[in-house]
C-alpha positions in Angstrom: 5.8 94.6 -27.6 5.5 92.3 -30.7 4.9 88.8 -29.7 6.8 85.7 -31.5 4.4 83.3 -33.5 4.9 80.5 -31.1 4.4 82.5 -27.8 1.6 84.1 -29.0 -0.1 80.5 -29.9 0.6 79.5 -26.4 -1.0 82.5 -24.8 -4.1 82.4 -26.7 -4.8 79.2 -26.0 -4.4 79.7 -22.6 -6.9 82.6 -22.8 -9.3 80.9 -25.0 -9.3 77.5 -23.0 -8.8 78.3 -19.5 -8.1 75.5 -17.1 -7.2 73.1 -20.1 -3.5 72.8 -19.0 -4.3 72.4 -15.7 -7.1 69.5 -16.4 -4.5 67.6 -18.4 -1.9 67.9 -15.7 -4.2 66.1 -13.5 -4.6 63.0 -16.0 -3.1 59.9 -14.9 -0.3 58.6 -17.1 -1.3 56.4 -20.2 -0.3 53.3 -18.6 -2.4 53.6 -15.6 -5.2 54.9 -17.5 -4.9 51.7 -19.6 -4.9 49.2 -17.0 -7.7 50.9 -14.9 -9.8 50.8 -18.3 -9.0 47.1 -18.4 -10.4 46.6 -14.6 -13.2 48.7 -15.1 -14.0 46.7 -18.5 -13.7 43.4 -17.0 -15.3 44.0 -13.4 -12.2 42.3 -11.6 -9.8 43.7 -9.2 -6.2 45.0 -9.7 -3.8 42.2 -9.6 -1.2 42.2 -7.2 2.4 41.0 -7.8 3.4 37.7 -6.2 5.6 38.5 -2.9 8.2 36.9 -1.7 7.8 35.5 2.0 9.2 37.9 4.6 13.1 37.5 5.1 13.5 36.0 1.5 15.0 37.4 -1.4 15.9 36.5 -5.0 19.3 36.7 -6.0 21.6 35.8 -8.8 24.7 33.9 -7.8 27.2 32.6 -10.3 24.5 33.2 -13.1 22.1 30.7 -11.7 18.9 32.2 -9.9 18.9 31.5 -6.1 16.3 31.8 -3.6 17.3 32.4 0.1 15.2 32.3 3.1 17.9 31.5 5.7 17.2 32.9 9.2 13.5 33.5 7.7 11.9 32.1 11.1 9.9 29.4 8.7 7.8 26.9 9.9 7.2 25.5 6.8 8.2 25.2 3.1 7.5 28.8 1.9 5.2 29.7 -1.4 6.1 31.8 -3.9 9.3 30.4 -4.9 9.8 31.1 -8.6 9.9 28.1 -10.6 13.2 28.9 -12.4 15.0 28.8 -9.1 18.1 26.5 -9.2 19.4 27.0 -6.0 17.3 27.1 -3.0 18.4 27.9 0.8 16.0 27.2 3.5 18.5 26.8 6.2 18.8 27.7 9.9 14.5 28.1 10.4 12.2 25.8 12.5 11.0 23.3 9.6 9.8 20.3 11.6 9.0 18.1 8.2 9.0 17.9 4.5 5.7 16.7 3.0 5.0 15.2 0.0 5.5 17.2 -3.3 6.9 20.2 -1.5 9.5 21.2 -4.4 7.6 19.6 -7.6 6.9 23.0 -9.1 10.6 23.6 -9.2 11.5 21.8 -12.5 15.1 23.2 -12.6 16.1 22.8 -8.6 19.8 21.5 -8.3 20.6 22.6 -4.7 18.7 22.5 -1.8 19.8 23.1 1.9 17.6 22.1 4.6 20.3 22.3 7.4 20.1 23.8 10.6 16.4 23.0 11.2 14.3 20.9 13.3 13.6 18.4 11.0 12.1 15.0 12.4 10.0 13.7 9.4 10.8 13.6 5.7 8.1 12.4 3.5 9.0 9.4 1.3 7.5 11.6 -1.8 9.1 14.7 -0.4 11.7 15.3 -3.3 9.0 14.0 -5.5 9.9 15.7 -9.3 13.5 16.4 -8.9 14.9 13.1 -10.2 16.1 14.5 -13.0 17.7 17.8 -11.8 18.5 17.7 -7.9 22.4 17.2 -7.3 23.1 18.3 -3.9 20.7 18.2 -0.7 21.9 19.2 2.7 20.2 17.5 5.5 22.7 18.0 8.2 22.0 19.5 11.7 18.7 18.6 12.0 16.4 15.8 14.5 16.5 12.9 11.9 16.5 9.5 13.6 15.2 7.7 10.2 14.6 8.6 6.3 12.4 6.5 4.5 14.3 5.0 1.0 11.3 5.7 -0.8 12.3 9.7 -0.5 15.7 9.0 -2.7 14.1 7.0 -5.2 15.4 7.9 -8.7 17.7 10.7 -7.4 21.7 11.1 -8.2 22.4 13.4 -5.6 25.4 14.1 -3.0 23.8 14.4 0.1 25.2 15.8 3.8 23.2 13.6 6.6 25.6 14.7 9.7 24.7 15.9 12.8 21.7 13.9 13.5 20.5 11.5 16.2 20.6 8.6 13.6 18.8 5.4 14.5 21.1 3.3 12.9 18.8 0.8 11.0 18.1 -0.8 8.0 16.5 2.2 6.5 19.9 4.1 6.8 21.9 1.5 5.4 19.7 1.2 2.1 19.9 5.2 2.1 23.5 5.1 1.9 23.2 2.4 -1.0 21.3 5.0 -3.1 23.0 8.5 -2.5 26.7 9.6 -2.2 27.7 11.5 0.7 29.0 14.8 0.9 33.2 15.0 1.2 34.0 15.3 4.8 30.6 14.3 6.0 31.1 10.6 6.8 32.5 10.9 10.4 29.2 13.2 11.2 27.1 10.5 10.7 26.7 8.8 14.2 24.1 6.8 16.4 21.5 8.5 18.5 19.7 7.6 21.5 16.9 5.6 19.4 19.8 3.1 18.4 20.7 -0.5 19.9 22.4 0.3 23.1 25.6 -1.1 21.8 25.7 1.4 19.0 25.0 4.6 20.8 27.6 7.3 20.3 29.5 5.2 17.6 30.2 6.5 13.9 27.6 4.6 11.5 30.0 3.7 8.3 32.6 1.5 10.4 29.3 -0.3 11.7 28.2 -0.9 8.3 31.2 -2.4 7.2 31.3 -4.7 10.4 27.9 -6.1 10.2 24.7 -6.1 8.1 22.2 -3.9 9.9 19.4 -5.1 7.7 20.1 -8.2 9.7 20.9 -7.4 12.7 19.1 -4.2 13.6 16.7 -3.3 16.2 14.8 -6.7 16.4 17.1 -8.2 13.7 19.5 -10.2 16.4 16.3 -12.4 17.6 15.4 -12.8 14.1 18.9 -13.8 13.2 18.9 -16.3 16.4 15.7 -18.0 15.4 16.9 -18.4 12.2 20.4 -19.9 13.5 18.4 -22.0 15.6 16.0 -23.6 12.7 19.0 -24.1 10.6 20.8 -26.4 13.6 17.4 -27.9 14.1 17.0 -28.6 10.5 20.4 -30.4 10.4 20.0 -32.3 13.3 16.5 -34.0 11.4 18.4 -34.6 8.3 20.9 -36.4 10.5 18.3 -37.9 12.2 16.5 -39.2 9.1 19.2 -40.4 7.3 20.2 -42.4 10.4 17.0 -44.3 10.5 16.7 -44.7 6.6 20.1 -46.5 6.6 18.8 -48.4 9.8 16.0 -49.4 7.9 17.1 -50.2 4.5 20.0 -52.8 6.6 17.3 -54.4 8.3 15.3 -54.7 5.3 18.1 -56.2 3.4 18.3 -58.6 6.6 14.8 -60.0 6.1 15.5 -61.0 3.0 18.3 -63.4 3.4 17.6 -67.1 3.8 17.4 -68.4 7.2 20.6 -70.9 8.3 19.6 -74.3 9.4 21.6 -75.8 12.4 23.8 -78.6 11.3 22.6 -82.2 12.2 25.4 -84.3 13.3 25.8 -87.7 11.5 24.6 -90.7 13.0 27.4 -93.7 13.5 26.6 -97.3 12.7 27.3 -98.3 15.8 25.1 -95.9 17.4 22.5 -97.1 15.4 22.9 -100.9 16.1 23.0 -99.8 20.2 19.8 -97.8 19.8 18.3 -100.7 17.9 18.9 -103.4 20.6 17.6 -101.1 23.2 14.3 -100.9 21.4 
């Protein structure tokens, strides 16, 4: 049987070079081979891709890079968050604190959800590096009694502070002067067990409207009483000094006046004659 040209050449190669096709099939793909050669040449190890923490994943939501770690059992802010993340969800975990610079490697972060954790401490530099980008912050449903005012320095954000056992002190009042509350969360800011006994269980915002907590907070009532007492004593002292000054001035004028001599009764001529006769 006569063979065609291409078929004849294939059979010739297979007979003339036995095992050639099998050897070629065992070679790794070109891309893997190049990576292997680079590793061998540099004496290094094969780099492994950065993996997201267990329970976390990257998503695109409304065209924005989102990193979700909700209900992931986290006890610390995770590493490996992509630096182009715009929305970060760390809610429903076991985070107890937020350390300084925890998110400074996220230069475009706009929304941060830390709700439903057990946060009891937030560093004064926790949101360092987010001044130009962060717009929404959720700290609700945690164990926060107070947050340092420095934590919000330079931030123009809308924040949710509800469902925390707030101490209702001057620090919280100063925080509210720097941030905007998320709509509908005002009534959720309630004074906790650490507040003054007469404030426990009350909403915070109505209290701020009634009194200046930075002057009458814990320890502030005594301070205000001391100040009032000093003002009162100072007023009385001024009155006493003024009275003494007036008294001294009047007496000083009196000493300058000439003494008045008692009038001498006139001597009549008859009396003078009688006096002479007697003598």
